[in-house]
C-alpha positions in Angstrom: 54.2 -101.2 59.0 54.2 -98.9 62.0 56.0 -95.6 61.9 57.2 -93.2 59.2 60.4 -91.8 57.9 62.9 -90.7 60.6 61.7 -93.3 63.0 63.3 -96.6 64.0 60.0 -98.4 63.4 59.7 -100.7 60.4 57.8 -98.0 58.4 60.9 -95.7 58.8 63.7 -98.1 58.2 62.4 -100.8 55.8 63.2 -100.2 52.1 63.1 -102.3 49.0 66.3 -103.1 47.1 66.1 -103.8 43.4 69.1 -105.5 41.7 69.5 -105.9 37.9 72.2 -108.0 36.4 71.2 -109.1 32.9 72.1 -112.7 32.1 72.9 -113.5 35.7 70.0 -112.7 38.0 66.4 -113.9 37.6 63.4 -112.1 39.1 62.8 -113.2 42.7 61.8 -112.1 46.1 64.3 -112.6 48.9 63.1 -112.6 52.5 66.5 -112.6 54.2 67.2 -109.8 56.7 69.7 -107.4 55.0 70.7 -103.7 55.5 72.5 -100.8 53.9 75.8 -102.1 55.4 75.6 -105.0 53.0 75.8 -102.9 49.9 79.6 -102.3 49.8 80.7 -105.9 50.4 78.2 -107.0 47.7 79.5 -104.6 45.1 83.1 -105.4 46.0 82.5 -109.1 45.6 80.6 -108.7 42.3 83.4 -106.5 41.0 86.1 -109.0 42.1 87.8 -106.3 44.1 90.6 -107.5 46.4 90.1 -105.7 49.7 93.1 -105.1 52.0 92.9 -106.7 55.4 92.6 -103.3 57.0 89.5 -102.5 55.0 88.0 -105.9 55.6 88.3 -105.4 59.4 86.1 -102.2 59.0 83.3 -103.9 57.1 80.3 -104.8 59.2 78.0 -106.0 56.4 77.8 -109.2 54.4 77.8 -109.7 50.7 74.4 -110.3 49.3 75.8 -112.1 46.2 74.7 -115.6 47.4 71.2 -114.4 47.8 71.2 -112.6 44.5 72.3 -115.8 42.7 70.0 -118.1 44.7 67.2 -116.4 46.7 66.9 -119.4 49.1 70.6 -119.6 49.8 71.5 -120.2 53.5 71.7 -116.9 55.4 72.9 -116.9 59.0 70.7 -114.9 61.3 72.1 -111.8 62.8 71.1 -108.8 64.9 70.8 -105.4 63.3 70.7 -102.2 65.4 69.1 -99.0 64.1 69.4 -95.6 65.8 67.8 -92.5 64.5 70.0 -89.7 65.8 67.7 -86.8 65.5 66.2 -84.7 68.3 64.5 -81.4 68.5 66.6 -78.3 67.7 68.4 -76.9 70.7 67.4 -79.9 72.8 69.9 -81.8 75.0 71.0 -84.8 73.0 71.5 -86.7 76.3 67.7 -86.7 76.8 66.8 -88.0 73.4 69.7 -90.2 72.2 68.0 -93.5 73.3 64.5 -92.7 72.3 64.4 -93.9 68.7 66.3 -97.2 68.3 65.4 -100.7 67.2 66.9 -104.2 67.3 66.0 -106.6 64.5 66.7 -110.3 63.7 64.9 -113.1 61.9 62.3 -113.5 64.7 61.6 -109.7 64.9 62.2 -108.3 61.4 
C-alpha cells in the first residue's frame, strides 16, 4: 500500500471496518468497495429508522447491511472520490487543492 496517513494513496485512506452483531453476523471478509459515507445509512437501516425524504436526498452512501448479512451479496460498482484538503501553513490553497486526490472503483481499489 503506497502512501501514509494524510495522503490520498491507498495507504492513507484504506481502513478496516469491524462489525459485531451477535446472533446475526458470522465472521467473514468482504471485498466490496465501501467508504465512511456508508456508515450512516447502514446504522439507520439496522435500527429501522424512518428517514425523511429531505434527509434521504442528502445521503451519498449506501447501506452495508446486505453485505453484512451475506458477504457475497450483489454490490453495484461505483466511483469514490477522495480529497485530502491539507496544505502547508500560510500556503495559497489554490496552489495545493488538487494535489492530493484519488478516484477509486472496483477496477482501481
